C-alpha positions in Angstrom: 51.3 56.0 129.3 54.1 57.7 126.5 50.9 59.8 125.4 50.0 61.6 128.6 53.7 62.3 128.4 53.9 63.1 124.9 50.7 65.0 125.0 52.1 67.2 128.3 55.2 67.9 126.5 53.7 69.4 123.5 51.5 71.6 125.6 54.1 73.1 127.5 56.3 74.1 124.1 53.3 75.5 123.1 52.7 77.6 126.7 56.5 78.8 126.4 55.8 80.0 123.1 53.6 82.2 123.8 55.0 83.1 127.1 58.8 84.1 124.4 56.1 85.2 121.8 54.7 88.1 124.7 57.4 88.7 125.9 59.5 89.6 122.7 55.6 91.6 121.8 56.1 93.6 125.2 60.3 94.1 124.4 59.1 95.4 120.7 56.7 98.3 122.3 59.8 98.9 125.2 62.2 99.2 122.2 60.6 101.7 119.8 59.4 103.7 122.7 63.1 103.5 124.2 64.2 104.5 120.3 61.5 107.1 120.2 62.5 109.0 123.1 66.2 108.7 122.1 65.2 110.1 119.1 63.4 113.5 120.5 66.4 114.7 122.2 67.2 117.2 120.4 70.5 119.8 119.1 70.3 123.1 119.2 72.7 125.5 116.9 74.0 128.5 117.4 76.1 131.0 115.4 77.6 134.7 115.6 78.2 134.9 112.1 74.9 132.5 110.4 72.8 132.7 113.4 69.5 134.8 113.5 66.8 134.7 116.9 64.0 134.8 114.8 64.1 131.1 113.4 61.7 128.7 115.1 63.5 125.9 117.2 62.9 123.4 114.1 65.5 125.6 112.2 67.8 125.6 115.0 68.0 122.2 115.6 69.6 122.3 111.8 73.1 123.4 112.0 72.2 125.5 108.4 69.8 127.2 110.3 71.4 128.1 113.3 70.0 130.9 116.5 72.4 133.8 117.1 72.6 135.5 120.7 73.0 133.7 123.8 69.6 135.9 125.3 68.0 133.9 122.6 69.6 130.8 124.5 68.4 131.5 127.5 64.9 132.5 126.7 64.1 128.7 125.3 66.5 127.4 128.0 63.3 126.3 129.6 62.1 123.9 126.8 65.5 122.0 126.5 64.5 118.0 127.9 67.2 115.7 129.0 69.6 114.3 126.3 69.2 117.4 124.3 72.2 119.8 123.6 72.9 123.2 122.8 76.2 123.6 120.0 77.9 126.9 119.3 80.1 127.3 116.3 83.9 126.3 116.8 85.8 129.9 115.9 83.3 132.2 117.1 82.4 135.0 120.8 80.1 134.7 122.1 78.6 137.4 124.8 76.1 138.0 127.6 75.6 135.2 130.4 74.4 131.7 130.1 71.6 131.2 132.6 70.9 126.9 133.2 67.0 126.5 134.1 66.3 123.1 133.0 67.8 120.1 134.3 69.0 116.9 132.4 69.0 113.1 133.6 72.1 111.0 134.9 71.6 109.0 131.8 70.6 111.8 129.7 72.3 115.2 130.7 72.3 118.1 129.2 75.3 118.8 127.3 76.6 122.6 126.1 79.2 122.2 123.4 80.6 123.2 120.7 80.5 122.6 116.6 82.3 122.8 113.6 85.9 123.2 113.0 88.3 125.5 114.2 89.3 127.2 117.8 86.7 126.2 120.9 84.4 129.0 120.9 83.9 132.3 123.6 81.4 133.0 126.2 82.6 136.2 126.8 81.9 138.8 129.5 84.1 141.2 127.4 83.1 144.9 126.5 85.1 146.4 124.3 87.0 150.2 125.0 87.2 152.5 122.5 86.7 156.4 121.5 88.9 157.5 123.7 89.3 160.6 124.9 93.0 162.2 127.1 91.7 163.1 130.6 95.5 164.2 132.0 98.5 163.9 131.2 99.0 160.3 130.0 95.1 158.8 131.6 93.0 158.8 128.4 89.2 158.2 129.3 86.7 155.9 127.6 82.9 155.2 127.9 82.0 151.5 129.1 77.8 151.8 129.3 77.4 147.4 129.7 80.5 147.8 132.2 79.4 146.2 135.9 79.1 148.8 138.8 82.8 147.3 140.1 84.7 146.1 137.5 87.5 144.0 138.5 89.2 142.9 135.1 90.6 145.1 132.1 92.9 143.8 129.7 95.4 145.5 127.2 96.2 143.4 124.6 95.2 140.5 126.3 97.6 141.1 129.2 95.3 141.6 132.7 96.0 145.0 133.9 96.4 145.8 138.1 94.6 148.8 140.1 96.0 152.0 139.6 97.8 152.4 143.2 100.1 154.4 145.5 103.1 153.3 146.0 103.2 151.2 142.7 105.1 149.0 144.2 105.2 147.2 147.8 103.5 148.8 151.0 103.4 151.9 152.9 104.0 150.9 156.8 101.5 151.8 159.8 102.8 152.8 163.0 99.7 151.7 165.0 96.2 151.0 164.5 92.5 151.8 166.7 90.7 149.0 166.5 89.2 147.8 162.8 88.4 151.2 162.3 92.2 153.1 161.3 95.5 153.4 161.1 97.7 155.7 161.5 101.0 157.0 159.3 103.3 159.4 160.7 105.0 159.9 157.7 101.7 160.2 155.3 101.1 163.7 153.8 98.2 165.7 154.1 97.9 166.5 150.8 96.7 164.3 148.3 93.8 162.7 150.7 92.2 159.6 150.4 89.1 159.9 151.0 86.8 158.2 148.9 89.7 155.8 148.1 90.0 152.1 148.6 92.4 151.3 151.2 94.5 147.6 150.7 95.8 146.4 154.6 98.4 143.0 155.4 96.8 142.8 158.5 98.5 139.3 159.2 101.1 137.2 156.8 97.7 135.5 155.6 95.1 138.3 156.1 94.9 140.5 153.2 91.6 143.3 153.6 90.3 145.7 151.4 87.7 148.6 152.4 86.9 152.4 151.8 88.7 155.3 153.0 86.1 157.1 154.7 88.4 160.4 156.2 92.2 161.3 156.5 93.2 163.5 159.2 97.3 163.9 160.1 98.2 160.9 158.5 95.0 159.1 160.3 93.5 156.9 158.3 90.0 155.9 158.8 88.5 152.8 156.8 85.2 150.9 156.8 84.5 146.7 155.0 86.9 144.0 155.3 86.8 141.7 158.2 86.1 141.6 161.1 90.1 141.2 162.3 92.1 144.1 163.3 95.5 145.1 161.9 98.7 144.4 163.2 101.0 147.7 164.2 104.1 148.1 162.2 102.3 146.0 159.2 101.6 147.2 155.8 99.1 149.1 153.6 98.6 151.2 150.1 95.9 153.3 148.6 94.2 151.8 145.0 91.1 152.5 143.3 91.5 156.2 142.7 92.3 157.6 139.6 95.1 160.2 141.1 96.9 156.5 141.2 97.6 156.1 137.9 100.8 156.7 136.2 102.5 153.9 134.9 100.7 152.0 131.3 97.9 149.8 131.8 97.0 151.0 135.6 93.3 152.0 135.1 90.1 153.5 137.0 86.4 152.8 137.3 84.0 155.8 137.8 81.0 153.4 138.3 78.5 156.0 138.4 79.7 158.1 135.2 80.3 154.5 133.3 83.7 155.8 132.6 87.2 154.0 132.4 90.3 156.1 132.6 93.5 153.8 131.5 97.3 155.5 132.2 98.6 154.8 128.5 101.5 158.0 129.2 103.0 158.5 125.7 101.7 155.9 123.7 98.1 156.1 121.7 95.0 153.8 123.5 93.9 153.6 119.3 97.0 151.2 119.1 95.8 148.2 121.9 93.2 146.3 122.5 91.4 147.0 125.5 88.8 144.9 127.4 86.7 145.4 130.2 84.6 142.9 131.9 80.9 143.7 131.6 79.1 140.7 133.1 79.7 139.4 136.7 78.2 136.0 136.4 78.6 133.6 132.1 77.4 130.6 133.9 74.6 130.3 136.7 73.2 127.5 137.5 71.0 127.1 140.5 69.0 124.2 141.2 69.6 121.8 138.5 71.2 118.6 137.8 73.1 116.7 135.3 74.1 119.7 133.2 77.8 119.5 131.3 79.8 121.9 129.8 83.0 120.7 127.0 85.1 122.1 125.1 84.6 126.1 125.4 86.2 129.5 126.2 84.9 131.4 129.0 86.5 135.3 129.6 86.3 138.1 131.2 84.0 137.2 133.7 84.0 140.1 136.6 82.6 137.7 139.3 82.4 133.8 138.4 82.6 132.4 135.2 80.6 129.0 136.9 78.7 129.7 139.5 77.0 126.5 140.8 74.3 127.0 144.0 72.0 123.9 145.4 72.9 121.6 142.2 74.6 118.4 142.4 75.9 116.3 138.9 77.4 119.7 137.2 80.2 119.3 134.5 82.7 121.3 133.3 85.2 119.3 130.5 87.8 120.7 128.3 87.0 124.1 129.1 89.6 126.9 129.5 88.0 130.0 132.0 90.6 132.8 131.4 90.5 136.1 133.1 87.9 135.8 136.3 87.1 139.0 138.2 86.9 136.7 141.6 86.8 132.9 141.7 86.8 131.4 138.1 84.7 128.4 139.6 82.4 129.2 143.3 80.0 126.4 143.9 78.0 125.8 147.2 75.8 123.3 148.2 76.6 121.5 145.0 77.3 117.8 144.9 79.0 115.1 142.7 80.4 118.2 141.0 83.1 117.1 138.0 85.6 119.7 137.0 88.1 117.6 134.7 90.8 118.3 131.7 90.1 122.1 132.1 92.7 124.8 132.1 91.7 127.9 134.2 94.3 131.1 133.9 94.3 134.4 135.6 91.3 134.1 138.6 91.8 137.2 140.8 90.7 135.5 143.5 90.8 131.2 143.9 90.6 128.8 140.7 88.1 126.6 142.3 85.6 127.3 145.3 83.6 124.1 146.8 81.9 124.9 150.2 81.7 121.8 152.5 78.0 120.8 151.5 80.1 120.2 148.1 80.3 116.9 148.6 82.0 113.9 146.2 83.7 116.2 144.1 86.0 115.1 140.9 88.8 117.7 140.7 91.2 116.1 138.3 93.5 116.6 135.7 93.0 120.2 135.3 96.0 123.2 134.3 95.7 126.0 137.1 97.5 129.0 136.3 98.6 132.3 137.6 96.0 132.3 140.5 95.7 135.7 142.8 98.7 137.8 142.1 97.8 140.8 142.2 97.2 141.9 145.6 94.1 143.9 146.9 92.5 142.5 143.8 91.5 139.4 145.6 88.9 138.7 148.7 89.3 139.6 152.0 90.7 137.4 154.9 91.4 134.2 155.7 91.0 131.4 153.1 91.6 133.2 149.5 94.2 134.1 147.0 94.3 129.7 146.4 94.6 127.7 143.6 91.9 125.3 145.2 89.6 125.4 147.8 87.5 122.3 148.5 86.1 120.9 151.4 83.0 118.2 150.9 84.0 115.3 152.3 85.0 112.5 150.0 86.5 114.4 147.1 89.1 113.8 145.2 91.6 115.8 143.6 94.1 114.6 141.7 96.3 114.6 138.7 96.4 118.9 138.7 99.2 121.3 137.7 99.0 124.2 140.1 101.6 126.9 138.6 102.3 130.1 141.0 99.3 130.7 142.8 99.1 134.1 145.5 98.8 131.7 148.4 97.7 128.1 148.7 98.1 125.8 145.7 95.6 123.1 147.3 93.7 124.2 151.3 90.6 121.0 151.7 89.0 119.1 153.9 86.5 116.6 154.7 85.8 113.3 155.8 87.3 110.8 153.2 89.0 113.6 151.0 92.2 113.0 148.7 95.1 115.2 147.4 96.9 113.4 145.4 99.2 113.3 142.6 99.2 116.9 142.0 101.9 118.8 140.7 102.5 121.8 142.4 105.3 124.9 142.5 105.6 128.3 142.9 102.7 129.0 145.7 102.4 131.6 148.6 103.7 134.7 146.3 101.2 137.5 147.7 100.3 136.0 151.1 102.0 133.3 152.7 102.1 131.2 156.2 100.3 128.6 153.5 101.5 125.5 151.7 101.3 123.8 148.7 99.1 121.9 150.5 97.3 123.4 153.6 94.8 121.7 156.1 92.9 122.7 158.9 90.4 121.5 160.3 88.5 124.3 162.3 86.0 121.8 162.1 87.0 118.0 162.6 87.1 115.7 160.1 88.5 112.0 159.2 90.4 110.2 156.5 92.1 112.8 154.8 94.8 111.8 152.7 97.4 113.8 150.8 99.5 111.2 148.6 102.1 110.5 145.7 102.2 115.0 145.4 105.0 116.5 143.8 105.6 120.2 145.9 108.2 122.8 144.3 109.6 126.0 145.1 107.7 127.6 147.7 107.8 131.5 147.6 106.9 133.5 150.4 106.0 137.1 150.8 107.6 138.8 153.5 106.5 142.5 152.3 103.4 144.5 154.2 104.8 142.8 157.2 107.6 143.0 159.8 108.8 139.8 160.3 111.8 139.0 157.3 112.6 135.1 158.0 112.1 132.7 158.1 109.8 132.8 155.5 107.0 131.2 156.6 106.0 128.3 153.6 105.6 125.2 153.9 105.2 122.4 151.5 102.3 120.4 153.4 100.9 122.2 156.1 98.8 120.1 158.6 97.6 123.2 161.1 95.6 123.4 164.4 93.2 121.1 165.3 93.6 118.8 162.4 93.1 114.3 162.7 93.4 111.6 161.4 95.4 112.3 158.2 97.7 110.5 155.5 100.8 111.8 154.5 102.2 109.4 151.7 104.8 109.2 149.0 104.8 113.0 148.6 108.0 115.3 146.8 108.4 118.9 148.7 111.0 120.1 147.4 112.9 124.3 147.7 110.3 125.5 150.5 112.0 128.7 152.4 110.8 126.8 155.7 109.2 123.6 156.7 109.1 120.4 154.1 106.4 119.0 156.2 104.8 120.7 158.9 102.5 119.3 161.7 101.0 122.2 163.7 99.0 121.3 166.5 97.4 118.3 164.6 97.2 114.4 165.5 97.1 111.2 164.3 99.3 111.8 161.5 100.8 109.3 159.3 104.0 110.3 157.4 105.2 107.4 155.6 107.8 107.0 152.4 108.4 110.8 151.2 111.2 112.8 150.0 111.9 115.9 151.3 114.8 117.5 150.1 116.3 121.1 150.3 114.0 122.8 152.7 115.3 124.4 155.8 113.5 122.2 158.1 112.3 119.1 156.3 110.1 117.9 158.9 108.5 120.3 161.7 106.3 119.2 164.4 105.1 121.8 166.7 102.7 122.6 169.5 102.6 125.5 171.1 99.9 127.6 173.0 97.9 128.6 170.0 95.8 125.7 169.6 96.5 123.9 173.9 94.3 121.9 173.6 95.3 120.0 170.1 98.8 118.8 171.2 100.6 117.0 168.6 100.3 113.0 169.5 99.9 109.8 167.5 102.2 110.9 164.6 103.9 108.0 162.9 106.6 108.9 160.8 108.3 106.0 158.9 110.5 105.2 155.5 110.8 109.0 154.9 114.4 110.3 153.1 114.9 114.1 154.7 117.8 115.1 152.9 118.7 118.8 153.2 120.9 120.1 150.6 123.1 123.2 151.8 124.6 124.4 155.7 122.5 124.9 157.9 119.5 122.7 156.9 118.0 120.2 159.8 116.2 117.3 158.7 113.8 116.9 161.9 113.0 119.9 164.2 110.2 118.8 167.4 109.0 121.9 169.1 106.9 121.9 172.3 106.0 124.2 174.9 106.7 122.0 178.3 108.8 118.6 177.6 106.3 116.4 175.9 108.7 115.1 172.9 108.3 111.9 173.8 104.8 111.6 173.4 104.6 112.9 169.8 104.6 109.6 168.2 106.9 107.1 166.6 109.8 107.8 164.0 111.7 105.3 162.4 113.2 103.3 159.5 114.2 107.0 157.8 116.7 108.2 156.2 118.5 111.4 156.9 120.9 113.0 155.1 123.4 115.8 155.3 125.4 117.4 152.8 128.4 118.8 155.0 130.6 118.1 157.2 127.6 118.5 160.4 126.0 115.9 161.8 123.5 117.4 163.4 120.4 116.1 161.6 117.4 116.1 164.7 116.7 119.7 167.0 114.5 120.3 169.8 113.6 122.7 171.5 111.2 122.8 174.9 109.2 125.4 176.5 109.3 127.1 173.6 108.1 131.3 173.5 109.2 131.3 177.6 112.1 132.5 179.3 112.7 128.8 179.9 113.2 127.8 175.9 116.0 125.5 175.3 117.3 123.8 172.2 118.9 120.7 171.6 120.9 119.2 168.6 120.8 115.6 167.9 123.1 112.9 165.7 120.6 110.4 164.5 122.6 108.2 166.6 122.6 111.0 170.0 118.8 111.2 169.3 118.3 107.0 169.2 119.7 106.8 173.0 118.1 109.8 174.1 114.6 109.3 173.3 114.7 106.1 171.8 113.4 106.9 168.6 114.8 105.9 165.0 116.0 103.1 166.4 116.0 101.5 162.5 116.8 104.8 160.9 120.4 105.5 158.6 122.5 108.2 158.5 125.1 107.1 156.4 128.6 108.8 156.0 128.7 110.4 152.5 129.7 114.0 152.0 129.3 115.5 149.1 131.6 118.4 149.3 129.9 120.2 145.9 126.3 121.4 146.3 126.1 121.8 142.8 126.5 118.0 141.9 123.3 117.2 144.3 120.6 117.2 141.7 116.4 116.5 142.2 114.7 114.4 139.2 110.9 113.7 139.1 108.4 112.7 136.9 104.8 114.3 136.9 103.2 112.2 134.5 101.5 108.3 134.3 104.0 106.5 132.8 107.5 105.4 133.8 110.6 107.4 132.4 114.1 106.3 132.1 116.6 108.8 133.9 120.5 108.7 132.5 121.5 108.9 136.0 125.6 108.3 135.7 126.3 108.2 139.8 124.1 107.9 143.7 120.9 107.7 144.7 119.4 107.3 147.5 117.3 104.1 148.1 116.1 103.4 151.6 118.9 103.0 154.0 122.1 103.2 151.5 123.4 105.3 148.6 123.3 103.2 145.2 125.4 104.1 142.2 123.8 103.2 138.7 123.9 104.7 135.2 120.1 104.4 135.1 117.6 104.7 137.6 113.6 104.4 136.2 111.0 107.4 137.9 108.1 105.4 138.4 104.5 107.6 138.4 104.7 110.9 140.2 108.0 110.1 142.1 111.1 111.4 142.4 115.0 110.3 143.2 117.8 113.2 144.9 121.0 111.8 143.3 125.0 113.1 143.1 126.9 113.7 140.2 129.4 110.9 140.2 
């Protein structure tokens, strides 16, 4: 029996050894195959100073013997394999448009990046203008054979210039219109006749349209183009894209048929300036590809888009810089899992980033976006333009971005389960208004949207070209018609001309733990007949600080077309503060826009009694005689910061004295000097 057990034991040991040997042999086969596959991934080098496009692909895999041009890259792109890299030499400029025609894989993306030392390599659309001839007094002309048909970009010494326009600033006013075909300005002289020029019309506070003038007679301007929206009487317009408008330094006009660029230099010598115009519409064109990464590159001067991404997925733009885009710096349609991170986008004439509703699961993180759409008439027509970020795909994340100086909305987003979180947004609605730092309008209903931990400062407003000057229609956070299921949590909204947070014909909204300071109205709930079937209801406002920093401001305003205020929702555990002796914190208006309109003012206690709301909210009896002693501080970083305070700060439902205060990431504090 013992011998039987021993023999069987030996048998199984031998069998197990053979099995392990087989597994080991298989792994020895698989690993070299994997290693061979990894080793087959190649890097192709490009240098304008050392490159030669006649070299073979084997030579181009050596940084000592690189290729030279983007044309060569486009001719070879079909031959790239997953895991391959395209590397541009740092400190050099490469002219042309990249046509990405091959996909990588999830584990082996195709990478377009850089090598060497120095500044990031530049992918440029610019054509240098020279050989200037005097065309008229102060106006010089240069041939630009490579310029695109409709040029949107011209820079002088690195500064973006505007098309020539009349008048140079502001708007002319028209008194009437005929559909969307003509406007009438009784003060407009017959000479010069502007037929053939472009007309820019501010049709609404939030719409600027550009069309072409087909005829002009007796103050009537007939035009074609723009959106279908009709103008508003007594609003504004101006003329551009005509050589007769050139009368200030840097103003320009491009004759597309003759390929001639005219620029007003006045008494200056144009040969002393570096002048560049766009010669490429798109710098990177991606259609139907996936798993391509662009890293550590600078893109400049695209006449339309630096990146145009169509029906693609898993495209990454990381650690890149994009300057001077004639329309949208990054435009994507039908493309999922896009990643735009750690990049800087400056001087886009329309949007910095535009992603349509099919761009699902986008990640827009840690970008610096500045000077977006600051020239009226240079952005796209219609609504939803002149914005820093537009993103409408579901499950998208927009976070840790800094957005500074934007023509219209800082962020306009939507889509199920999408989030705008921990962004710093300041100076917005500079060219158009009736917008916000963060705007959300659900024309196609979606659920689960979140606005969390954003710091929104200094809305501007643009009444020029309209017939209404006050109030400036700029909000910090604006939840517009038909929106639903939005969480607004732990945001800080400061210095907006109208409302810090505005809920307009929307429902199922949570407004919690926000600090809203020094806006004309801290929280505005407005239902009106613009969208009668989307009443305000199920709004929960809890644990917020509503802090009026000046006389005339209101903590909470509620407007209703009838008297439905009691059905709006629940407000409780908030902190209402007025820095003046006036104890009016809440204002209601019923039957708005009718002859029965009635306004009522309430202190917190009177509001509690009248509507049984805010039963646990407070309005402390603490008055500051000097508004200059009220301060706001914020922390737009990922680390705690210690703030030397020496005064009182607002905490929960009281004012607390302290010598220092720790600001958490993306937190804020309102405090008083002692």
